N, C-alpha and C positions, 0 to 999 in steps of 0.2 A: 448151579443154575445156568441154564443155557443162555447164550448171548446171541443176539441177532445183529446183522449188519445191513445198512441201507445200501442200495446200489449206488454207484458213482453218479455224480451230478454232471450232466452233459450240457454244454452251451450251444446255443443256436448261432447261426450265422457263421462268421469267419473263425470263431473260436471253437466250432464243433470239431474241426479236424485236428486241433492241437491237443496237447496233453491236458487231461481234466485237472480240476483243482485238487482232487484227492491224490492224483499221481504226483503232484508237485510237492506233496507233504511227505516228510520222512518221520517215522515214528521210532522212538527208542523204547517203546513199551514192550515188556516181556523180553527185553534183550535183543530185539530185532532192529537192525539198522539198515537203511538203504534199500528196503524192500517196499515196492509200491503197495499202498493200502488195498488197492483193487485186487492185487494178486493174493494178498493175505485173506481177503474176504472170500475169494473163490476157493482157496485151498481149504479153508475151515468149514464152510457151510455147503459149498457147492450149490448155492442158491441160483435160481433162474434169473437171468438178466432181464430187467425191465427198464425201458427207455422213457425219459420225460425231460422236458426243457424248462429253463428259468429265464424270464426276460427281466432286465434291469433298466430303470429309467433314471436319468440324472436329475436331481432336485434343483430347482431354480433358487438361487440365493441373491441377496441385495448386492448390486454392483458397487464396488468400492469407489468412492469419489476421490480421485487423485487430484493434487493441487495444480497439475498442468492440464491444458485443454486437450480434448479428444482430437480435434482437427487443427493442429497448430499452423499459424500463419508465419511462414519463414521471413516475411518482410517486416515483422514487428520491430520497432526501434528498441534496441537493447537486448534483443533475442527473445526466444519463446519462453525461456525459463527465467525471465527477469524478476517476476513477482510470483513466488511459489506460495500460494495461500488458497484455501477453499473459498475465500471471499471474492465474489464476482459482482459485476454491475447488475442492477435490478433490471429485469425484463420489462416491467411496467413502470411508468413514471409515477413518482409519488404524488398523492393527492394534495393540492394546496390547502393549508390550514390557516384560517384567519383568527387572530387573537382578538379579544374583546375590544381592546383599545385601538385596534387597527380598522375597525368597521367603517369609520368616516372615510378612510382612504379607499376602501373597497367601493363605497358609493361613487367616489370620483372616477375610479377605474371603470365602473359599470357605465357611467356616462360617456367616457371616452369610447368604450366598445360600441355603445348604442349609436353614437355619432358616426363612427367608422362604418358600421353596418348600414346606416342610412345613406352614407355617401356611396357605398358600393351598390346599394339597391337602386338609388335614384340617378346616379351618375353626376350629381352636383358636387361642386368644390366646397368642402367644409374644412379645408386645411387650416385656415386661420383659427376656427373654433377648436379644432383638435389640438393645435399647438398651444392655444391659450389654456385648455384643460390640462394638457400634459405639464405645462409650466406650473400651473396651480397644484397639480398632484405632487410634483417634485418638491415644491416649496412646503406643502403640507407634510410630506414625508420627512423632509429635513427638520422642520420645526418639531415634529413628533419625536424623532429619534435623537435629537440633541437635548431634549428635556424629559428624558425617561425617568420615572420614579423607580425606587428599588424593587417594588413588587412587579413592575412591568419588566424589568431586567430578569427577574426570576422566571417569569413566563417565557421570555425569549430563550433563556438558557435551557428550558425544558421543551422547547419546540420539537415536535416529532420529526420534522424534516431537517433538523440541524445536522451538519456533517459529523460522521462518527470518527473514531480513532483510525480505522483502516482507510477511510476516505482520505484523511489528511496524509497518512503514511504513503499511500500509493501516489499522491500528488507531489510529494516532496522528495521521494527517493528514486534513484535510478534502478536499484535492485533491492529486493526484499525477500527474505526466506522466513516463513513463520515456523516457530519452534513450539512443540507441544509437550504437555505432561509435567506432573510434579514428581515423577518417579516414585510415587507412593500409591499408584493405582487409579488416578483420575486425571482428566484434563478439563479444567473449568473453562467453558467458552466465554464467561463474562470478563476474563482477563486474557488479552492476546499479547504474546511476546514474539520477538523475532529479530534477526540481524538485517540491517539495511545500510545503504550507502547514500551520502549526500555529497556531491561534488568530489567523489572519489574517497571520502573519509568514512570509515565504518563506524556504526553506532549500534548499540543494543536498544531496541525500542520495546516498550511495554506500556499498556494502557487499558483502561476500561472500555469495553465494547458494548454499545447498545444496539438494538435492532432498528432496521429501517421500516419495518412493518410489524404487524401483530405476530406473525409467524416467527420472524427473527427475534423479536423481543422475548417471546416465550423461550426460544432456544437459548438466548443470551441471558435469561433471567433478569431482563430489564437493566442490565449493567450492574447488578448487585452480586459481588463475588462471594464464594464460599471459602473456607480455609484452604481448599485445594488450589484455588486461584492465587492466593497470597503466597503459598508455598512454591507454586510454579514460578511466580515472579522472583521469589527469594533464590531459587535455583539458578535463574538467569542472571541475577545480580552477581552471585558467586562466579558464574561462567564469565561474565563481562569483566569482573575484577581480575580474574586469573589471566585473561588474554589482553587486558588493557583497553577494552572497548569503552568509550564514554557512554553514559546511560541517559536516555531521554524518555521520560514518562509522561503520559497523557492522562489527565484526570477528568472523568465524567461519570459520576455515580451518585445516586441519592444516599448511599451508605452501604455498609456490608450487609449481606443477607442474614437476617435475624430470625432464622427458624430453629426448631429444636435440634435437628440433625447437625446444623452448623455449630451450635453451641456444644453439642456432644463431641464434635470433632476438634474443638479447641479454636473457636473463632478469635477470641481475645488473645490467646497465646500466639497465634499466627501473626496477628497484627503487631503485637509487641515485639516479636522476633524480628519482623521486617524493620521496625523503627530502630531497634538496637543495631541491626546489621548495616543499615544505610549510613549511619554516622561513622562507620569504620571503613567504608569502601574507599579505595585509593584512586578512584577514577572520577572525573567530573560528572556531576549529575544535574540535569535541568528538568524541572517539572512544569508542565503547561496545563492550566485549567481551561478546558475548552467548552465546558458546559456548567454543570453543577458539581461542586465538590463537597460531599456530605460527610462530616464527622470523621471517625477513625478509618472508615472505609476508603476515604480519599487520602488521608495522611499516611496510610500504610505504604504508599508508593510516592509520597510527596515530600520526604525529608531530603531536600536538594540544596545545592549551592545557589541556584537561582530558581525562583518561583515566578513564572509569568502567567498572566491571565488574559484571555480574550476580553474585548471591551464589554461584552454583555454576559460574561461568565460570573458566577457567584461561588463563594467559598464560605462555608458556615459550619458551626459545631452542632446546630440544630436547625431544622427547616423552619421557615416563618410560621407555617401552620402549627407545628408542634410547639414552638415558643408561645404563640398566641393562646393555644389551648392550655398551657401551663400557667401563664401570667394573667390572662384575661378570661379564662374559662370558655373561650369560644374561638374556633378556627377562623371566624369571619373577621377577626382583628389582625389577620396576617399582613395587610399593608402597613399597619402601625408597627408590627413586630419587625418587618423587613427593614423599615427605616431605622429602628433602634439598634438592630443587630450589626449594622455597618458591614454588609456582606458583599458589596459591589467592588469591582476592580478599582474604581477611583478611590473609594474609601480605604481599601486595604493597602493601596500604594501610599496613601497619605499617612497611614499608621505604620508603614514600613514592614508590613507582613508580606506583601507581594513586592517584587522587584521591578515590575514593569507591566504595562498594559499594551496588548497587541490590538491594533485597530480592526474593526469590522466594517463591511459595506453598509450603507443605509438599508434598513430592512432586516439586518442580522446576517450571521454567517451563512445561513441557508439561501440568502438572496444571490450570493456568488461564492460558492464553496472553493473554487479554484483560486480566486484572488485571496481569500482568507488563508488558504494553505500556503500561498507564496509569502504572505506576511509572517506566518509562523516560521517558515524556512529562513527568512531574513533574520528574525529574532534569534533563532537557534544558532545561526552562524556567528552573529555578533557576540552572543553570550559565550559560545564555545571558544571563540578566539581569545576572549578575556580569561577564561578559566584554564585553558591549556598552557598559558604562560606561567602558571603557578606550579611549584614543586609539590610533592606529596604532602609534606607537613603543612605547608601553607594552605593547601586545598582542604585538608581536614580541619584546620583551625578556622578557615573562612566559613565552613559549613556549621561548625559549632557556634561561632560568634553570631551567625545569622539568627539562630534560635535563642541564644542567650540574651540578645538585646530586645526581644519582644516584650511588650508590656512596660510598665513604669512603676517606680516606687520611690519613696523619699525616706531618708534616714535622719535620725537626730531630732525630729520634731515630735514631741509627745502629744498624743491625741486622746482625749477622754472617750472611752467607749460609749456608744449610744445605746440606750436601752430600748429595745423594740419588742413588739408583740410577736410571738413565734409564728402565728398564722397571719398571712396577708389577708387584708379585708377584701371580700369579694366585691368586685365592681360590676356595675350594670352591663350586660352584654351589649356590644355595638351591633345594632340591627340595621339592615338596609331599609331604605324607604319602600313603601308599598304594603304597609300593614293593612289587613282587611278592616272595613268600617265597623264590623261587629266588635272587634277587639278594642277599637278606639272608643266606641260608644260605652263599652264596659269600663274602660279607664276613666272616661270623662264623668260617668255617673258615680264611680267610686270617689273621684276627686270632689264632686259636688257634695256628696255625703260628708266627706271629711271637712269641707268648708262650713257646712251647716252646723256640724258638731262643734267646730272650733268657735264659731260665732256665738253659739249658745253658752259655751263654757267660759271663754276668755274674751269674746267680742272681736278677736283678731282673725284675719284670713291667713292661712298658711301660704306665705309667698313663695317658698322654695318649690313646693309641688306645683304651684300654679305656673311659675316661670318655666319649669321643666316641660310641662304639658304644652305651653305656648311654643317653645322651641321645637318640640316634636311635631306639633301641628304645622308650623311653618315649613319644616323640612318635608313633611308629607304633601303639603300644598304645592311646593316647588316641584316635587316629583310629579304630581298630577298635571300641573301646567306643562311640564316637559313632555309627558305622554300625550297630552292634547295637541301640542305643537307638532309632535311626530305624526300623529294621525292626520293632521291637515297638511303635512309636507312643508311646514314653516320652520323646521328646526334649523336648516342651513341659513335661512334669512336672519333668524335670531342670533346665531353664532357670529355672522358677519357684522350685524349691527352692534353686538357686544364688543367685538374687536375694534370697530371704529370708535365707539364711545370710550373704550379704554385708552386708545391712542390720544383722543382729545383730552382725557383727564391727565395723562402722563405728560402732555406737552405744556409749555409755559403758558399758553393761552387756555385758561380754565373755562372759558365760555363755550357753549354749544353752538356750533354753526347752524344758521337757520335752515340750511338744506338738510343737515343731519336731523335736526329737530322735526322737520316736516316728514322725513322718511320714518322716523320713530313713531310719530303720530299716526301715519298711514298704516304701519305694521300693527300698531296697537288696535286701531279701529278694525282692521281686517280680522285680527284674532278675536276681538270682542263680538264681532258679528257672527262668527262661526262657532263660538264656544258652546252654545247650547246644543249644537249637533255633535259634539265630541262623544265618543263611546263611554268615557269616564266622567261625563258631566254630573251625573247624580252623586258619585263619590266626591267629586271636587266641591260641589255645592254644599254637601253635608259637612265636609271638613271646614269649609269657609264659615258656615254658620257656627260650628263649634268654636272656631278661632275667634269670631266676633264675640261670642258669649264669654269666652275666657278672657279676652282683651278687656271687655267692659268690667268684668270682675276684678281684673288687675288694676284698671284705672281707678275703680272705686276704692280698692285697697290702698293704692298710693295716695289718693285724695284724703281718705280717712286718716291715714298715717300723718300726712302733713297738717291736716286740720287739728289733730290731737296734739301735735307738737306746738302748733301756734296757740292753741288754747292754754296749754301749760305755760308757755312763755308769757302770754298776755296776763293770765292770772297771777303769775309771779311778779310781773311789773306793776300791775294794779295794786297788789298787796303792799309792794314797796311804797307806792304813792300814798296809800291809805295810812301807812305807818310813819309817814313823815311827821316830825314833831310839830311843825308850824300848822299843817292842815289838821292834825289831830287836836291841837290846842284850840283852833277856831271852832272845830266841830263840837268839842266838849263845852266850850264857853257858850255857844249858841244853844246847845241842848239844855244847859243849866238855866239860861234866860227863859226858854220856853216853859220849863218845869216851874220856874218861880212865878209865872203869871197865873198858874193854876187852870189854864184853859185846856179843855179836853179835845177840841176839834180845831183844824186849821182855819176854818171859816171865822172863828172867834178871835183870831190873833189880830193885833193892831198892824197898821200899815208899815211901821218901822221894822218889826220882826219879819214881815213878809218880804220886804226888800232885802234884809240880811240873808234870809233863806235863799232867795233867788240869786243873790250875789255869790254866796258860797257854792250854790249849785253850778252856776256858770264857771266859777273858778275851778271846781273839780272836773267839770266836763272838759275845760281847756287842758287841764293836766292829763286827763285820760286820752284826749285826742292826740296830745303830744307824744304820749307813750306809744300809742298805736301807730302813729306816723313814723316814729323812730324804728319800727319794725318793717318799714317799707309798705305799709298798708294805707289805704285811702278810706276816709270816713265820709259818708254821705248822710245827710239828715233825713228825717221821716217826712213823707207827704201823705195827705189824706186820699182816700180811694178815688173820689171824683176828680181831683186835680191830677192825681197820678194817671188816671185813665186818659185825660185830655193830653197830658204830656207824652204818654206812650204813643197815642195816635199820631201826634205831630212828629215824634221821633221816627216812627215807621214811615211816614210820608217823606221825611228828609232822606231816610235810608234808601227808599225806592228811587228817589231822584238821583242820589249819588250812584247807585248801581247802574242806572240807565246811562249816566254820563261816562262812568268808567268803562262800560261795555261798548261804547261807541268806537268805531274803527280807528279814527284819528288818534284819540287819547290812548287807546290800548296799544297802538304801535309805538307811541312816544314812551309809554311805560316800559315796554319790552326793550326798546332801544336804550333806555336809561339803565335797565338791569345789565345789559351787555356791556355798556361802558363802565359801569361800576365793577363788574367782574374782571374786565380787562385791566383796569387801573390797579386793582388790588390794594394792598396797604400803603404802598409808596407810589402815589400817582404823580405824574409830571404836570407841568403847568397847562399844557394843551388838554390833557384829560380832565383836569379840574374845571377848566373853562367850559368844556363840552357838557360835563355833568351839571354845572351851575346853570348853564343855558337851558338844558332840558328840564331841570327842576322848576325854573322860572316859568317856562312855557306851560308845564303841567299845572302849576299853581294858578296862572292866569286863566287857563281853560276852566278849572274848577270854580274859580271866583266868578267868572262870567256866567257859568251855568247855574250857580247858586243864587245869583242876584235876580231871581224872579220877583216881580212886584207882589204876586199872590202870596209867596212864602213870607216875604217881609211883613206884609199886611197881617197875615195870620199870626205870625210870631208876636207882633206888637199887641194885637187884640187879646191873645192868650195871656200875655204878660200882664196886661192891664186887669184882666179878670182875676188872675191869681193875687195880684197886689191888693185889689179892692175887696177880695173875699176875707172874712174874719180869720179863716184858717191860715191864709198866706200873708197876713198883715205883718208878721215878723220877718218876712223876706227869706225865710229858710228854703223855700222851694226854688228860689232863683240863685242859690249860692253857687251852683255848679256853672262854670263858664261855658260848658257845652250847652247849657240852657235847660235841658229837659230830660235828664236821666235820674230816675228816682228809685226809692226803696231804701230800707235800713240794711245796708250791706257794708262789709269791709272787703275790698277787692285785693286779691293777691296777684301781682304781675298782670293785672288787667284781664286775666282769664279765669281765675278761680276766686271763690268768695267764701267768707266766713261770717255766718249770721250771729 
């Protein structure tokens, strides 16, 4: 078969005059060596030469990002190559992020900015107002950050602007070289390692690296390492142990990355290998929790001789949200879970899990990152000075004992095991206020149906469900009032008034100052005037009506319960009286006498038997009255309708006169002054206070006596008394038995407020 050969390839440009590519090749084919292919082609085929050219274009590839700058500044302190890392300062400033509990501070800050803007625009001097607002802002900031709750510290630890590991490293080191790769095919950006110097002493740094914006967070996997990251850290630990470099680790991760690929690559094995290795390293190790330390992902580089935590950092085995979802079936209970978990630096130092707390500036580490880094540097130097004094065996034993002493146990005390149900009872979810009215209406209607069914079956109202509904309604109404106050711009006034009132209650003087009382009354009046214009007024009114309805049902339930108890007690006592031997003997004797007469009606009895019956009746009534009065009750006799009507009219007239007298300015001021003096005196009043109180009481009594000594009232009282005495119904004087004169009805009063018929 014939073979053909292509003509040689000719290059254009400067390459055209040189030897072609085919000429540069030497072939050992067919035993020919050192002969140009072009010559062989001509010799064999003698083909005609044809010229053509090939143009080549160089493909653009991604430029490699070296850790040193393109245009180095030779005047940089420490040299151009002092910090070799791709990590560079952000070109754009980070956006400020306000946490929920910081919003009141932002309102004050906004006021300061508005006043400064007004001063610049008008040219007026508002320096005093600005200084006052700034002082108020600083005081509010101090009060807020000195009384943070655990869940608030969790939110600060997760703040997106919080300084990262490399931010701190660049601030505290003179030189730093980032080291990459786990030597197994990957370099995990979520864990950064490198060598650096502090005051001339070399250290191996490693830590979790979060991003400063969304792009960096995606690149760094939000600070959640894969097995490659832990193996990179392990490689650097061996490197530091071999060369004698102390190790400093920075912890800031929600946990190890828990995806399928990481599990396939041995996430658990990588963490376990790090834990085992760190206990055997012969160099000092310091771990610093600078944000959140979550579970094994944090512990994999946290088995150290010293564990230090920033003031607002947290260290936990499970996040508050996960814990709340497990225990209370809702992540909304995370504040409660954060408190129970004891995850803050203060709690962990008290439990001796952490060895120290590093202070942060007011507002968190992101308020002044450089100052925070310097505090970290001081803590590292102090701890390292202590650890470098130990020899190798002492250092290893110190690290082992630190973890061996965690927790507590007691030996030698037998404890009987408690039998518990395997499954935890599901608790009602903790819901925030602001439930829609429709849901509330459904719940109220459901409760009403339950109450009706209970009354029909047992006659008792289910108090537990009623009490829970009232609590829920009160919480909702408080929320609605707060929303209305926000809508009117009165929230700040209410907060200030509440603080002043709390100071008054906490002081030794328990009375409310008249000025404060007047201020509270004015604020209350202003709120009540505007409440109808609130955007949530319909919802508020609806819930108030429901609360009133539920409260009335609760009062009725409590009243019925007390009445039933009183009835049972009275019936028990009366039965005891009826079973007394002396009364029973008299009753049986009288009954036998009546039966012996053979008379069928009471009208036919002789006068002697009638008197005996009346006498026994009076004696039994006296015994019954004694029993009832022994229970703290008051018995009042019966009055006839006409007499009762006249007495009620006279009582109403007296009540009206009394109200007019008490509402008079002079007497009202005296009563208020008396209240203040009594509150000031307390339980142990001195002689001067007693004298003031007695004098005021005497003045009030005299004023009331003078006001009540109207001739018309006296005359009417005597006339009504004479009419009742002369009437056949009132001849026994029973209507005048009450010293108050004219309160009637067959009633047994309980504490002068409740009655039992």
